[in-house]
N, C-alpha and C positions, 0 to 999 in steps of 0.2 A: 465395644467388645473387642478384646485383643487375644491373640494366642501368645503363649509364653515366649516362643521363639522370635516373635516380633520385637521383644524388649531386650532379651539377653544379648549382651555384647554392644548395645547401643551406647553412644557417648552421653555423658551427663554434663549439661551446661548450666552454669550459674547465670541467671538473668541479670543480677545486679552488677557482676563484674565482667560478664561476657567471656568467661574462661571455661575451657574444657577441663573438668576436674576428675575425670576418670571414666569408667564404663560400668555397665551393669554386669556383675559377675554371676549373681544368683539371687534367689528369692528366699526369704524366711517366711514360711507359711504357718498360719495359725489354724490347726485342724479343728478346733472347737468352733471358731468363728467362720471357718471355711473361706478364708481370705488370705491375700498376700499382706503381711504385716510390715515387712521391710524389704527394700532393695539393697542387696549387698554391693558395695562399691569396690571396684578394682582400680588401684593406682600403684604403679611399681615404685613410686617414691616413698610410700608409706611402709615402714618396716614393722611396726608393732600393732597388734589388735585387729579386730574385724570392724571395719567402718560400714555404716549403712544409713539409708534414708528412710524414715517412717513413710509409709505409703501415703498417709494423709497430708504430707508436706510436698508431695510431687505436684508440680504445676501442670505438666503436660507430658503425654506419651506420644510423641510425634513420629512420623516416618523417618526423620533424620536423627532425632535425639530425644533424650529425656531431659526435661527442664525442671529446675528448682529455683527458688527465689535467691538463695545465697548459700555459701559454703557452711553457714551456721546450721543449715538443715541436716548436715551430716553428723552422726553421733557414733560413739564407740559402744558397740554392743555389750562390752564387758561392764559398762556402767549401768546397764538396764537389766535388772533381775528377770523380768518377764521375757526379754529377748534371749537371755541365756537358757531359760527353760525351753523356749521354742527351738533354739539351736540344738539342744540335747535330744529333742524328739526327732530331729533330722528328717522332716517330712518333705519329700520332693514331688510326690504324686506321679510324675513321669517315671516310667520303668517299673511301677508296681503292678503286681498281678491283681486281677479283679475276680473276686468270688462272691457268691450270694451268702446270705445268713445260713443257708442249708448246705453250703460247701460246693455249690455248682460253679465250675470255672467258666468265666465269660471271656477272658482274654487279658491283654496287657495294655496299660495306658501308655500311649506314645506322645500325647500332647494334651494340653488343657486350655480352656478359654476362661477369661475373667473380665469383670467390668473395669473399664479404664477409669471410671469415676470413683469407685469404692474399693476395688481390689478383690471383690467377692468372686470366688470360683463359680462359674456358671455351668460348665460341662466338661467331660473328659472324652478324648478320642480313645476308643478301645479297639485294638487290633484283635480280631477274632482268629480262631484256629483255621478257619476256612480262607483266610487271607483278606477278608473284607474288614473295613474300618467303619465303625459306627460311633455315634456320640451318646454317652450316658449322661443325662441331665443331672445336675447336682442334687436335686430334691430326692433322687432315688439312691443316693449314697448314704450309707449308715455310718461308716468310719473311714477317714483318711489315715492310713497307718504308714509306718516306715517301710514295710515290705509288701503289705497287702492292703488293698482298698476293698472294703466290704460293702456290697450293694444289698438293697432290699430284695426279698424273695421275689422271684419271677421278673427280675429286672431286665432279663433278655427281651421281654415284651416291650420295654420302654426304650430300647436302643433305637436311635433314629439316624437318618442321614444328616450330613452337615447342612444341606439345603433346608430340610424340614426344621432343624434346630434353629437356624438363623431366622427363618420365617416366624417361628413361634416366639423367639426372643424379641423380634421387631414388634410383633403384635402386643406382647406383654409390656414392652417399653412404651409403646404408643398409648396403651390403655392407662398406664400409670401417669404418664405425662398429661393426658387429657383430664384425668380425674383431678390432678393437682391444679391444673390450669382453671378448671371449672370452679373448684373450691376457692381459689384465690380471686377470681373474677367476681364470684357471687359475694364473697366477703367484702371486696372493695366497693361493689355497687351498693350493698346494704349499708356500709359505713357512710358512704357519700350521701345516700338518701336520708339517713337518720340525721346527719349533721345539718341538712337543709330544714329540718323540723324545729331547730333551736329558735326560740322566740315566739313560736305559735302557742295557741291555747289548747288545752286538752278538753275534750267534750264529755269525758266520763272518767271516773276513778281508775287509776292504773295500779295494779298490785304485782308484787313479785311472786316467785314460786311458793313462798312460805305464807302468803296471804298478807304480808306487810305492805302498807300503802306507800307507793313510790311517788305518786303525784295525784293530787285531788282535782276533782272536776273544776274547771275554770282557772286553774293555775297555768303559769307559763312554763313551757318545756325549756329546761336549762341544760347546759353542757354536761353537768354532773349526772342528770337523769339519763341523758343519751348514752353516756359512758356505761352506766349500770345496765341499761337495756342491751347494749352491745354484748356485754358479758353473759347475759341471760339467754342469748341465742336468737335464732331466726323467728320463731313463733312470737316471742315477746316484742321483737322489733316490728313485726307486721301489725301486732295489736296497737302499738304506739302510733304507727303511721295511720291506721284506720281511725283512731280517736283524735288525731290532731286536726285542728281547724285553722283557717287563716285568721 
């Protein structure tokens, strides 16, 4: 998770050439996807056009520099119709006033946080009229506009401290990582166990979800049958394992 100020002004380094090819001048934000679409590149030697790097081509957002694979990652935004449309919308997020759908004023955005892996906007720092700064999580934002950011009704209840926001994000990231890891491990274990059944004999008929016979009693389990069972899911894999004999 990064703040925009941590990236603006950073040098951009080409990994393949080891060259400093400019610095991050600005962001092009996609308000529909709620993410940073491009990093605008500043290089005093370039005279024409607006050059940028698609966020998906960024290799790293380090403390010292932003890295990309090579200078071929840099494009002219004039050549990309979608980019021109986003430029015309001129969404900056920072500096916009925040109001709710019913018109209640919440404050002004001074900064925002985003995912350094995907560019997705995660939350906005809102300066309140009482001088306090709280964070509005992205899920409570209705619209990111050029001058106004519209929040859901009663969003003032969802304004949190930075510490609380970071803790919540860490838990969310940890949960997603754990779920993904568990799924990958389970799939790998199942695939490995099923492969070990190849060559064994099945003790009873095995049918697919439509009632079609996959393997008859007494037949040998083949790699083709194992592949079909893998596609049918965990329950069918378990059934095959239970019916397999040495």
